[in-house]
mmCIF entry with sequence, helices, sheets and N, C-alpha, C, O atoms, coordinates in Angstrom:
data_MODEL
# 
_entry.id   MODEL 
# 
_entity.id                         1 
_entity.type                       polymer 
_entity.pdbx_number_of_molecules   1 
# 
_entity_poly.entity_id                      1 
_entity_poly.type                           'polypeptide(L)' 
_entity_poly.nstd_linkage                   no 
_entity_poly.nstd_monomer                   no 
_entity_poly.pdbx_seq_one_letter_code       MNLKQILQWAAIALIIWWVIVQPASAAHVVHNIGTFLSSAAHGISTFFTSI 
_entity_poly.pdbx_seq_one_letter_code_can   MNLKQILQWAAIALIIWWVIVQPASAAHVVHNIGTFLSSAAHGISTFFTSI 
_entity_poly.pdbx_strand_id                 A 
# 
loop_
_entity_poly_seq.entity_id 
_entity_poly_seq.num 
_entity_poly_seq.mon_id 
_entity_poly_seq.hetero 
1 1  MET n 
1 2  ASN n 
1 3  LEU n 
1 4  LYS n 
1 5  GLN n 
1 6  ILE n 
1 7  LEU n 
1 8  GLN n 
1 9  TRP n 
1 10 ALA n 
1 11 ALA n 
1 12 ILE n 
1 13 ALA n 
1 14 LEU n 
1 15 ILE n 
1 16 ILE n 
1 17 TRP n 
1 18 TRP n 
1 19 VAL n 
1 20 ILE n 
1 21 VAL n 
1 22 GLN n 
1 23 PRO n 
1 24 ALA n 
1 25 SER n 
1 26 ALA n 
1 27 ALA n 
1 28 HIS n 
1 29 VAL n 
1 30 VAL n 
1 31 HIS n 
1 32 ASN n 
1 33 ILE n 
1 34 GLY n 
1 35 THR n 
1 36 PHE n 
1 37 LEU n 
1 38 SER n 
1 39 SER n 
1 40 ALA n 
1 41 ALA n 
1 42 HIS n 
1 43 GLY n 
1 44 ILE n 
1 45 SER n 
1 46 THR n 
1 47 PHE n 
1 48 PHE n 
1 49 THR n 
1 50 SER n 
1 51 ILE n 
# 
_struct_asym.id          A 
_struct_asym.entity_id   1 
# 
loop_
_struct_conf.conf_type_id 
_struct_conf.id 
_struct_conf.pdbx_PDB_helix_id 
_struct_conf.beg_label_comp_id 
_struct_conf.beg_label_asym_id 
_struct_conf.beg_label_seq_id 
_struct_conf.pdbx_beg_PDB_ins_code 
_struct_conf.end_label_comp_id 
_struct_conf.end_label_asym_id 
_struct_conf.end_label_seq_id 
_struct_conf.pdbx_end_PDB_ins_code 
_struct_conf.beg_auth_comp_id 
_struct_conf.beg_auth_asym_id 
_struct_conf.beg_auth_seq_id 
_struct_conf.end_auth_comp_id 
_struct_conf.end_auth_asym_id 
_struct_conf.end_auth_seq_id 
_struct_conf.pdbx_PDB_helix_class 
_struct_conf.details 
_struct_conf.pdbx_PDB_helix_length 
HELX_P HELX_P1 AA1 LEU A 3  ? VAL A 21 ? LEU A 3  VAL A 21 1 ? 19 
HELX_P HELX_P2 AA2 PRO A 23 ? SER A 50 ? PRO A 23 SER A 50 1 ? 28 
# 
_struct_conf_type.id          HELX_P 
_struct_conf_type.criteria    ? 
_struct_conf_type.reference   ? 
# 
loop_
_atom_site.group_PDB 
_atom_site.id 
_atom_site.type_symbol 
_atom_site.label_atom_id 
_atom_site.label_alt_id 
_atom_site.label_comp_id 
_atom_site.label_asym_id 
_atom_site.label_entity_id 
_atom_site.label_seq_id 
_atom_site.pdbx_PDB_ins_code 
_atom_site.Cartn_x 
_atom_site.Cartn_y 
_atom_site.Cartn_z 
_atom_site.occupancy 
_atom_site.B_iso_or_equiv 
_atom_site.pdbx_formal_charge 
_atom_site.auth_seq_id 
_atom_site.auth_comp_id 
_atom_site.auth_asym_id 
_atom_site.auth_atom_id 
_atom_site.pdbx_PDB_model_num 
ATOM 1   N N  . MET A 1 1  ? 101.262 79.404  73.986  1.00 0.00 ? 1  MET A N  1 
ATOM 2   C CA . MET A 1 1  ? 101.180 80.389  75.045  1.00 0.00 ? 1  MET A CA 1 
ATOM 3   C C  . MET A 1 1  ? 102.531 81.111  75.139  1.00 0.00 ? 1  MET A C  1 
ATOM 4   O O  . MET A 1 1  ? 103.578 80.474  75.253  1.00 0.00 ? 1  MET A O  1 
ATOM 5   N N  . ASN A 1 2  ? 102.492 82.418  75.090  1.00 0.00 ? 2  ASN A N  1 
ATOM 6   C CA . ASN A 1 2  ? 103.748 83.163  75.159  1.00 0.00 ? 2  ASN A CA 1 
ATOM 7   C C  . ASN A 1 2  ? 104.020 83.653  76.584  1.00 0.00 ? 2  ASN A C  1 
ATOM 8   O O  . ASN A 1 2  ? 103.202 83.479  77.488  1.00 0.00 ? 2  ASN A O  1 
ATOM 9   N N  . LEU A 1 3  ? 105.177 84.261  76.754  1.00 0.00 ? 3  LEU A N  1 
ATOM 10  C CA . LEU A 1 3  ? 105.613 84.694  78.087  1.00 0.00 ? 3  LEU A CA 1 
ATOM 11  C C  . LEU A 1 3  ? 104.664 85.735  78.685  1.00 0.00 ? 3  LEU A C  1 
ATOM 12  O O  . LEU A 1 3  ? 104.419 85.727  79.892  1.00 0.00 ? 3  LEU A O  1 
ATOM 13  N N  . LYS A 1 4  ? 104.135 86.620  77.858  1.00 0.00 ? 4  LYS A N  1 
ATOM 14  C CA . LYS A 1 4  ? 103.228 87.660  78.356  1.00 0.00 ? 4  LYS A CA 1 
ATOM 15  C C  . LYS A 1 4  ? 101.975 87.039  78.984  1.00 0.00 ? 4  LYS A C  1 
ATOM 16  O O  . LYS A 1 4  ? 101.541 87.466  80.055  1.00 0.00 ? 4  LYS A O  1 
ATOM 17  N N  . GLN A 1 5  ? 101.403 86.049  78.330  1.00 0.00 ? 5  GLN A N  1 
ATOM 18  C CA . GLN A 1 5  ? 100.206 85.397  78.871  1.00 0.00 ? 5  GLN A CA 1 
ATOM 19  C C  . GLN A 1 5  ? 100.527 84.642  80.161  1.00 0.00 ? 5  GLN A C  1 
ATOM 20  O O  . GLN A 1 5  ? 99.734  84.647  81.102  1.00 0.00 ? 5  GLN A O  1 
ATOM 21  N N  . ILE A 1 6  ? 101.674 84.006  80.198  1.00 0.00 ? 6  ILE A N  1 
ATOM 22  C CA . ILE A 1 6  ? 102.063 83.278  81.412  1.00 0.00 ? 6  ILE A CA 1 
ATOM 23  C C  . ILE A 1 6  ? 102.217 84.242  82.581  1.00 0.00 ? 6  ILE A C  1 
ATOM 24  O O  . ILE A 1 6  ? 101.763 83.953  83.688  1.00 0.00 ? 6  ILE A O  1 
ATOM 25  N N  . LEU A 1 7  ? 102.853 85.384  82.344  1.00 0.00 ? 7  LEU A N  1 
ATOM 26  C CA . LEU A 1 7  ? 103.025 86.374  83.411  1.00 0.00 ? 7  LEU A CA 1 
ATOM 27  C C  . LEU A 1 7  ? 101.689 86.973  83.844  1.00 0.00 ? 7  LEU A C  1 
ATOM 28  O O  . LEU A 1 7  ? 101.491 87.241  85.029  1.00 0.00 ? 7  LEU A O  1 
ATOM 29  N N  . GLN A 1 8  ? 100.777 87.184  82.909  1.00 0.00 ? 8  GLN A N  1 
ATOM 30  C CA . GLN A 1 8  ? 99.455  87.703  83.270  1.00 0.00 ? 8  GLN A CA 1 
ATOM 31  C C  . GLN A 1 8  ? 98.712  86.712  84.159  1.00 0.00 ? 8  GLN A C  1 
ATOM 32  O O  . GLN A 1 8  ? 98.136  87.103  85.175  1.00 0.00 ? 8  GLN A O  1 
ATOM 33  N N  . TRP A 1 9  ? 98.720  85.433  83.787  1.00 0.00 ? 9  TRP A N  1 
ATOM 34  C CA . TRP A 1 9  ? 98.040  84.419  84.595  1.00 0.00 ? 9  TRP A CA 1 
ATOM 35  C C  . TRP A 1 9  ? 98.710  84.262  85.953  1.00 0.00 ? 9  TRP A C  1 
ATOM 36  O O  . TRP A 1 9  ? 98.032  84.031  86.954  1.00 0.00 ? 9  TRP A O  1 
ATOM 37  N N  . ALA A 1 10 ? 100.033 84.385  85.996  1.00 0.00 ? 10 ALA A N  1 
ATOM 38  C CA . ALA A 1 10 ? 100.741 84.295  87.269  1.00 0.00 ? 10 ALA A CA 1 
ATOM 39  C C  . ALA A 1 10 ? 100.372 85.469  88.177  1.00 0.00 ? 10 ALA A C  1 
ATOM 40  O O  . ALA A 1 10 ? 100.204 85.293  89.384  1.00 0.00 ? 10 ALA A O  1 
ATOM 41  N N  . ALA A 1 11 ? 100.247 86.665  87.601  1.00 0.00 ? 11 ALA A N  1 
ATOM 42  C CA . ALA A 1 11 ? 99.865  87.833  88.390  1.00 0.00 ? 11 ALA A CA 1 
ATOM 43  C C  . ALA A 1 11 ? 98.446  87.674  88.930  1.00 0.00 ? 11 ALA A C  1 
ATOM 44  O O  . ALA A 1 11 ? 98.185  87.998  90.089  1.00 0.00 ? 11 ALA A O  1 
ATOM 45  N N  . ILE A 1 12 ? 97.539  87.183  88.109  1.00 0.00 ? 12 ILE A N  1 
ATOM 46  C CA . ILE A 1 12 ? 96.160  86.967  88.556  1.00 0.00 ? 12 ILE A CA 1 
ATOM 47  C C  . ILE A 1 12 ? 96.118  85.928  89.676  1.00 0.00 ? 12 ILE A C  1 
ATOM 48  O O  . ILE A 1 12 ? 95.417  86.107  90.671  1.00 0.00 ? 12 ILE A O  1 
ATOM 49  N N  . ALA A 1 13 ? 96.871  84.845  89.506  1.00 0.00 ? 13 ALA A N  1 
ATOM 50  C CA . ALA A 1 13 ? 96.918  83.804  90.543  1.00 0.00 ? 13 ALA A CA 1 
ATOM 51  C C  . ALA A 1 13 ? 97.498  84.349  91.841  1.00 0.00 ? 13 ALA A C  1 
ATOM 52  O O  . ALA A 1 13 ? 97.015  84.016  92.923  1.00 0.00 ? 13 ALA A O  1 
ATOM 53  N N  . LEU A 1 14 ? 98.532  85.186  91.745  1.00 0.00 ? 14 LEU A N  1 
ATOM 54  C CA . LEU A 1 14 ? 99.135  85.774  92.938  1.00 0.00 ? 14 LEU A CA 1 
ATOM 55  C C  . LEU A 1 14 ? 98.146  86.685  93.666  1.00 0.00 ? 14 LEU A C  1 
ATOM 56  O O  . LEU A 1 14 ? 98.069  86.659  94.895  1.00 0.00 ? 14 LEU A O  1 
ATOM 57  N N  . ILE A 1 15 ? 97.400  87.480  92.924  1.00 0.00 ? 15 ILE A N  1 
ATOM 58  C CA . ILE A 1 15 ? 96.411  88.374  93.540  1.00 0.00 ? 15 ILE A CA 1 
ATOM 59  C C  . ILE A 1 15 ? 95.313  87.566  94.224  1.00 0.00 ? 15 ILE A C  1 
ATOM 60  O O  . ILE A 1 15 ? 94.916  87.883  95.345  1.00 0.00 ? 15 ILE A O  1 
ATOM 61  N N  . ILE A 1 16 ? 94.827  86.536  93.560  1.00 0.00 ? 16 ILE A N  1 
ATOM 62  C CA . ILE A 1 16 ? 93.786  85.692  94.168  1.00 0.00 ? 16 ILE A CA 1 
ATOM 63  C C  . ILE A 1 16 ? 94.312  85.025  95.432  1.00 0.00 ? 16 ILE A C  1 
ATOM 64  O O  . ILE A 1 16 ? 93.615  84.977  96.446  1.00 0.00 ? 16 ILE A O  1 
ATOM 65  N N  . TRP A 1 17 ? 95.547  84.506  95.380  1.00 0.00 ? 17 TRP A N  1 
ATOM 66  C CA . TRP A 1 17 ? 96.151  83.874  96.561  1.00 0.00 ? 17 TRP A CA 1 
ATOM 67  C C  . TRP A 1 17 ? 96.283  84.878  97.701  1.00 0.00 ? 17 TRP A C  1 
ATOM 68  O O  . TRP A 1 17 ? 95.998  84.554  98.854  1.00 0.00 ? 17 TRP A O  1 
ATOM 69  N N  . TRP A 1 18 ? 96.718  86.099  97.379  1.00 0.00 ? 18 TRP A N  1 
ATOM 70  C CA . TRP A 1 18 ? 96.900  87.142  98.396  1.00 0.00 ? 18 TRP A CA 1 
ATOM 71  C C  . TRP A 1 18 ? 95.567  87.494  99.057  1.00 0.00 ? 18 TRP A C  1 
ATOM 72  O O  . TRP A 1 18 ? 95.507  87.663  100.275 1.00 0.00 ? 18 TRP A O  1 
ATOM 73  N N  . VAL A 1 19 ? 94.491  87.608  98.257  1.00 0.00 ? 19 VAL A N  1 
ATOM 74  C CA . VAL A 1 19 ? 93.176  87.930  98.814  1.00 0.00 ? 19 VAL A CA 1 
ATOM 75  C C  . VAL A 1 19 ? 92.694  86.806  99.730  1.00 0.00 ? 19 VAL A C  1 
ATOM 76  O O  . VAL A 1 19 ? 92.079  87.072  100.762 1.00 0.00 ? 19 VAL A O  1 
ATOM 77  N N  . ILE A 1 20 ? 92.964  85.573  99.367  1.00 0.00 ? 20 ILE A N  1 
ATOM 78  C CA . ILE A 1 20 ? 92.536  84.439  100.200 1.00 0.00 ? 20 ILE A CA 1 
ATOM 79  C C  . ILE A 1 20 ? 93.348  84.372  101.491 1.00 0.00 ? 20 ILE A C  1 
ATOM 80  O O  . ILE A 1 20 ? 92.788  84.126  102.560 1.00 0.00 ? 20 ILE A O  1 
ATOM 81  N N  . VAL A 1 21 ? 94.653  84.586  101.405 1.00 0.00 ? 21 VAL A N  1 
ATOM 82  C CA . VAL A 1 21 ? 95.528  84.433  102.567 1.00 0.00 ? 21 VAL A CA 1 
ATOM 83  C C  . VAL A 1 21 ? 95.429  85.625  103.516 1.00 0.00 ? 21 VAL A C  1 
ATOM 84  O O  . VAL A 1 21 ? 95.385  85.445  104.733 1.00 0.00 ? 21 VAL A O  1 
ATOM 85  N N  . GLN A 1 22 ? 95.392  86.842  102.968 1.00 0.00 ? 22 GLN A N  1 
ATOM 86  C CA . GLN A 1 22 ? 95.359  88.046  103.803 1.00 0.00 ? 22 GLN A CA 1 
ATOM 87  C C  . GLN A 1 22 ? 94.276  89.011  103.302 1.00 0.00 ? 22 GLN A C  1 
ATOM 88  O O  . GLN A 1 22 ? 94.593  90.025  102.681 1.00 0.00 ? 22 GLN A O  1 
ATOM 89  N N  . PRO A 1 23 ? 93.014  88.704  103.565 1.00 0.00 ? 23 PRO A N  1 
ATOM 90  C CA . PRO A 1 23 ? 91.944  89.548  103.044 1.00 0.00 ? 23 PRO A CA 1 
ATOM 91  C C  . PRO A 1 23 ? 91.932  90.958  103.639 1.00 0.00 ? 23 PRO A C  1 
ATOM 92  O O  . PRO A 1 23 ? 91.560  91.909  102.951 1.00 0.00 ? 23 PRO A O  1 
ATOM 93  N N  . ALA A 1 24 ? 92.326  91.105  104.881 1.00 0.00 ? 24 ALA A N  1 
ATOM 94  C CA . ALA A 1 24 ? 92.324  92.438  105.496 1.00 0.00 ? 24 ALA A CA 1 
ATOM 95  C C  . ALA A 1 24 ? 93.364  93.334  104.835 1.00 0.00 ? 24 ALA A C  1 
ATOM 96  O O  . ALA A 1 24 ? 93.101  94.505  104.564 1.00 0.00 ? 24 ALA A O  1 
ATOM 97  N N  . SER A 1 25 ? 94.524  92.788  104.583 1.00 0.00 ? 25 SER A N  1 
ATOM 98  C CA . SER A 1 25 ? 95.581  93.549  103.923 1.00 0.00 ? 25 SER A CA 1 
ATOM 99  C C  . SER A 1 25 ? 95.178  93.926  102.502 1.00 0.00 ? 25 SER A C  1 
ATOM 100 O O  . SER A 1 25 ? 95.417  95.053  102.067 1.00 0.00 ? 25 SER A O  1 
ATOM 101 N N  . ALA A 1 26 ? 94.572  92.997  101.782 1.00 0.00 ? 26 ALA A N  1 
ATOM 102 C CA . ALA A 1 26 ? 94.126  93.272  100.416 1.00 0.00 ? 26 ALA A CA 1 
ATOM 103 C C  . ALA A 1 26 ? 93.038  94.350  100.412 1.00 0.00 ? 26 ALA A C  1 
ATOM 104 O O  . ALA A 1 26 ? 93.034  95.227  99.549  1.00 0.00 ? 26 ALA A O  1 
ATOM 105 N N  . ALA A 1 27 ? 92.131  94.283  101.363 1.00 0.00 ? 27 ALA A N  1 
ATOM 106 C CA . ALA A 1 27 ? 91.078  95.296  101.447 1.00 0.00 ? 27 ALA A CA 1 
ATOM 107 C C  . ALA A 1 27 ? 91.659  96.668  101.775 1.00 0.00 ? 27 ALA A C  1 
ATOM 108 O O  . ALA A 1 27 ? 91.181  97.685  101.274 1.00 0.00 ? 27 ALA A O  1 
ATOM 109 N N  . HIS A 1 28 ? 92.676  96.691  102.607 1.00 0.00 ? 28 HIS A N  1 
ATOM 110 C CA . HIS A 1 28 ? 93.322  97.956  102.960 1.00 0.00 ? 28 HIS A CA 1 
ATOM 111 C C  . HIS A 1 28 ? 93.971  98.590  101.731 1.00 0.00 ? 28 HIS A C  1 
ATOM 112 O O  . HIS A 1 28 ? 93.875  99.801  101.535 1.00 0.00 ? 28 HIS A O  1 
ATOM 113 N N  . VAL A 1 29 ? 94.627  97.783  100.909 1.00 0.00 ? 29 VAL A N  1 
ATOM 114 C CA . VAL A 1 29 ? 95.254  98.301  99.696  1.00 0.00 ? 29 VAL A CA 1 
ATOM 115 C C  . VAL A 1 29 ? 94.196  98.834  98.731  1.00 0.00 ? 29 VAL A C  1 
ATOM 116 O O  . VAL A 1 29 ? 94.373  99.905  98.150  1.00 0.00 ? 29 VAL A O  1 
ATOM 117 N N  . VAL A 1 30 ? 93.109  98.105  98.558  1.00 0.00 ? 30 VAL A N  1 
ATOM 118 C CA . VAL A 1 30 ? 92.030  98.565  97.674  1.00 0.00 ? 30 VAL A CA 1 
ATOM 119 C C  . VAL A 1 30 ? 91.438  99.869  98.202  1.00 0.00 ? 30 VAL A C  1 
ATOM 120 O O  . VAL A 1 30 ? 91.139  100.772 97.421  1.00 0.00 ? 30 VAL A O  1 
ATOM 121 N N  . HIS A 1 31 ? 91.268  99.973  99.505  1.00 0.00 ? 31 HIS A N  1 
ATOM 122 C CA . HIS A 1 31 ? 90.742  101.200 100.111 1.00 0.00 ? 31 HIS A CA 1 
ATOM 123 C C  . HIS A 1 31 ? 91.697  102.367 99.855  1.00 0.00 ? 31 HIS A C  1 
ATOM 124 O O  . HIS A 1 31 ? 91.254  103.465 99.517  1.00 0.00 ? 31 HIS A O  1 
ATOM 125 N N  . ASN A 1 32 ? 92.988  102.140 100.014 1.00 0.00 ? 32 ASN A N  1 
ATOM 126 C CA . ASN A 1 32 ? 93.970  103.200 99.772  1.00 0.00 ? 32 ASN A CA 1 
ATOM 127 C C  . ASN A 1 32 ? 93.976  103.642 98.317  1.00 0.00 ? 32 ASN A C  1 
ATOM 128 O O  . ASN A 1 32 ? 94.116  104.832 98.033  1.00 0.00 ? 32 ASN A O  1 
ATOM 129 N N  . ILE A 1 33 ? 93.827  102.700 97.392  1.00 0.00 ? 33 ILE A N  1 
ATOM 130 C CA . ILE A 1 33 ? 93.763  103.054 95.976  1.00 0.00 ? 33 ILE A CA 1 
ATOM 131 C C  . ILE A 1 33 ? 92.516  103.903 95.712  1.00 0.00 ? 33 ILE A C  1 
ATOM 132 O O  . ILE A 1 33 ? 92.586  104.893 94.984  1.00 0.00 ? 33 ILE A O  1 
ATOM 133 N N  . GLY A 1 34 ? 91.391  103.526 96.293  1.00 0.00 ? 34 GLY A N  1 
ATOM 134 C CA . GLY A 1 34 ? 90.169  104.305 96.129  1.00 0.00 ? 34 GLY A CA 1 
ATOM 135 C C  . GLY A 1 34 ? 90.306  105.702 96.706  1.00 0.00 ? 34 GLY A C  1 
ATOM 136 O O  . GLY A 1 34 ? 89.833  106.669 96.109  1.00 0.00 ? 34 GLY A O  1 
ATOM 137 N N  . THR A 1 35 ? 90.941  105.815 97.849  1.00 0.00 ? 35 THR A N  1 
ATOM 138 C CA . THR A 1 35 ? 91.164  107.121 98.467  1.00 0.00 ? 35 THR A CA 1 
ATOM 139 C C  . THR A 1 35 ? 92.052  107.982 97.585  1.00 0.00 ? 35 THR A C  1 
ATOM 140 O O  . THR A 1 35 ? 91.788  109.170 97.402  1.00 0.00 ? 35 THR A O  1 
ATOM 141 N N  . PHE A 1 36 ? 93.113  107.381 97.033  1.00 0.00 ? 36 PHE A N  1 
ATOM 142 C CA . PHE A 1 36 ? 94.012  108.114 96.142  1.00 0.00 ? 36 PHE A CA 1 
ATOM 143 C C  . PHE A 1 36 ? 93.273  108.612 94.902  1.00 0.00 ? 36 PHE A C  1 
ATOM 144 O O  . PHE A 1 36 ? 93.425  109.771 94.514  1.00 0.00 ? 36 PHE A O  1 
ATOM 145 N N  . LEU A 1 37 ? 92.480  107.751 94.282  1.00 0.00 ? 37 LEU A N  1 
ATOM 146 C CA . LEU A 1 37 ? 91.744  108.154 93.083  1.00 0.00 ? 37 LEU A CA 1 
ATOM 147 C C  . LEU A 1 37 ? 90.729  109.247 93.388  1.00 0.00 ? 37 LEU A C  1 
ATOM 148 O O  . LEU A 1 37 ? 90.540  110.165 92.590  1.00 0.00 ? 37 LEU A O  1 
ATOM 149 N N  . SER A 1 38 ? 90.084  109.150 94.529  1.00 0.00 ? 38 SER A N  1 
ATOM 150 C CA . SER A 1 38 ? 89.126  110.178 94.934  1.00 0.00 ? 38 SER A CA 1 
ATOM 151 C C  . SER A 1 38 ? 89.831  111.513 95.164  1.00 0.00 ? 38 SER A C  1 
ATOM 152 O O  . SER A 1 38 ? 89.336  112.556 94.739  1.00 0.00 ? 38 SER A O  1 
ATOM 153 N N  . SER A 1 39 ? 90.965  111.485 95.822  1.00 0.00 ? 39 SER A N  1 
ATOM 154 C CA . SER A 1 39 ? 91.722  112.715 96.060  1.00 0.00 ? 39 SER A CA 1 
ATOM 155 C C  . SER A 1 39 ? 92.211  113.321 94.751  1.00 0.00 ? 39 SER A C  1 
ATOM 156 O O  . SER A 1 39 ? 92.177  114.538 94.573  1.00 0.00 ? 39 SER A O  1 
ATOM 157 N N  . ALA A 1 40 ? 92.667  112.468 93.835  1.00 0.00 ? 40 ALA A N  1 
ATOM 158 C CA . ALA A 1 40 ? 93.135  112.955 92.536  1.00 0.00 ? 40 ALA A CA 1 
ATOM 159 C C  . ALA A 1 40 ? 91.994  113.599 91.763  1.00 0.00 ? 40 ALA A C  1 
ATOM 160 O O  . ALA A 1 40 ? 92.177  114.659 91.166  1.00 0.00 ? 40 ALA A O  1 
ATOM 161 N N  . ALA A 1 41 ? 90.829  112.981 91.764  1.00 0.00 ? 41 ALA A N  1 
ATOM 162 C CA . ALA A 1 41 ? 89.679  113.542 91.064  1.00 0.00 ? 41 ALA A CA 1 
ATOM 163 C C  . ALA A 1 41 ? 89.263  114.869 91.679  1.00 0.00 ? 41 ALA A C  1 
ATOM 164 O O  . ALA A 1 41 ? 88.918  115.807 90.960  1.00 0.00 ? 41 ALA A O  1 
ATOM 165 N N  . HIS A 1 42 ? 89.294  114.954 92.995  1.00 0.00 ? 42 HIS A N  1 
ATOM 166 C CA . HIS A 1 42 ? 88.943  116.200 93.670  1.00 0.00 ? 42 HIS A CA 1 
ATOM 167 C C  . HIS A 1 42 ? 89.938  117.292 93.294  1.00 0.00 ? 42 HIS A C  1 
ATOM 168 O O  . HIS A 1 42 ? 89.541  118.425 93.023  1.00 0.00 ? 42 HIS A O  1 
ATOM 169 N N  . GLY A 1 43 ? 91.222  116.962 93.276  1.00 0.00 ? 43 GLY A N  1 
ATOM 170 C CA . GLY A 1 43 ? 92.252  117.944 92.909  1.00 0.00 ? 43 GLY A CA 1 
ATOM 171 C C  . GLY A 1 43 ? 92.092  118.429 91.472  1.00 0.00 ? 43 GLY A C  1 
ATOM 172 O O  . GLY A 1 43 ? 92.233  119.619 91.191  1.00 0.00 ? 43 GLY A O  1 
ATOM 173 N N  . ILE A 1 44 ? 91.801  117.512 90.577  1.00 0.00 ? 44 ILE A N  1 
ATOM 174 C CA . ILE A 1 44 ? 91.610  117.896 89.167  1.00 0.00 ? 44 ILE A CA 1 
ATOM 175 C C  . ILE A 1 44 ? 90.387  118.794 89.023  1.00 0.00 ? 44 ILE A C  1 
ATOM 176 O O  . ILE A 1 44 ? 90.430  119.792 88.303  1.00 0.00 ? 44 ILE A O  1 
ATOM 177 N N  . SER A 1 45 ? 89.300  118.446 89.701  1.00 0.00 ? 45 SER A N  1 
ATOM 178 C CA . SER A 1 45 ? 88.107  119.278 89.603  1.00 0.00 ? 45 SER A CA 1 
ATOM 179 C C  . SER A 1 45 ? 88.327  120.654 90.218  1.00 0.00 ? 45 SER A C  1 
ATOM 180 O O  . SER A 1 45 ? 87.811  121.646 89.704  1.00 0.00 ? 45 SER A O  1 
ATOM 181 N N  . THR A 1 46 ? 89.081  120.730 91.302  1.00 0.00 ? 46 THR A N  1 
ATOM 182 C CA . THR A 1 46 ? 89.410  122.016 91.906  1.00 0.00 ? 46 THR A CA 1 
ATOM 183 C C  . THR A 1 46 ? 90.255  122.842 90.950  1.00 0.00 ? 46 THR A C  1 
ATOM 184 O O  . THR A 1 46 ? 90.050  124.049 90.821  1.00 0.00 ? 46 THR A O  1 
ATOM 185 N N  . PHE A 1 47 ? 91.204  122.200 90.282  1.00 0.00 ? 47 PHE A N  1 
ATOM 186 C CA . PHE A 1 47 ? 92.049  122.902 89.328  1.00 0.00 ? 47 PHE A CA 1 
ATOM 187 C C  . PHE A 1 47 ? 91.220  123.508 88.194  1.00 0.00 ? 47 PHE A C  1 
ATOM 188 O O  . PHE A 1 47 ? 91.381  124.683 87.864  1.00 0.00 ? 47 PHE A O  1 
ATOM 189 N N  . PHE A 1 48 ? 90.332  122.702 87.598  1.00 0.00 ? 48 PHE A N  1 
ATOM 190 C CA . PHE A 1 48 ? 89.536  123.206 86.483  1.00 0.00 ? 48 PHE A CA 1 
ATOM 191 C C  . PHE A 1 48 ? 88.518  124.246 86.932  1.00 0.00 ? 48 PHE A C  1 
ATOM 192 O O  . PHE A 1 48 ? 88.164  125.132 86.154  1.00 0.00 ? 48 PHE A O  1 
ATOM 193 N N  . THR A 1 49 ? 88.047  124.158 88.156  1.00 0.00 ? 49 THR A N  1 
ATOM 194 C CA . THR A 1 49 ? 87.131  125.158 88.675  1.00 0.00 ? 49 THR A CA 1 
ATOM 195 C C  . THR A 1 49 ? 87.813  126.501 88.850  1.00 0.00 ? 49 THR A C  1 
ATOM 196 O O  . THR A 1 49 ? 87.205  127.553 88.648  1.00 0.00 ? 49 THR A O  1 
ATOM 197 N N  . SER A 1 50 ? 89.095  126.454 89.231  1.00 0.00 ? 50 SER A N  1 
ATOM 198 C CA . SER A 1 50 ? 89.817  127.701 89.488  1.00 0.00 ? 50 SER A CA 1 
ATOM 199 C C  . SER A 1 50 ? 90.298  128.382 88.206  1.00 0.00 ? 50 SER A C  1 
ATOM 200 O O  . SER A 1 50 ? 90.741  129.529 88.248  1.00 0.00 ? 50 SER A O  1 
ATOM 201 N N  . ILE A 1 51 ? 90.217  127.699 87.086  1.00 0.00 ? 51 ILE A N  1 
ATOM 202 C CA . ILE A 1 51 ? 90.677  128.314 85.822  1.00 0.00 ? 51 ILE A CA 1 
ATOM 203 C C  . ILE A 1 51 ? 89.686  129.342 85.333  1.00 0.00 ? 51 ILE A C  1 
ATOM 204 O O  . ILE A 1 51 ? 89.902  129.960 84.291  1.00 0.00 ? 51 ILE A O  1 
# 
């Protein structure tokens, strides 16, 4: 097992722990990411429509 795999498993474990300990906070972050992606997609589509 190399360092990259260890860090990946540690990151996954940290995310799972965070969701278990603070589910409301984790849900808020996921919601914000979804809002950001939706806004970005809307902006890109508006840009291509205006061309």
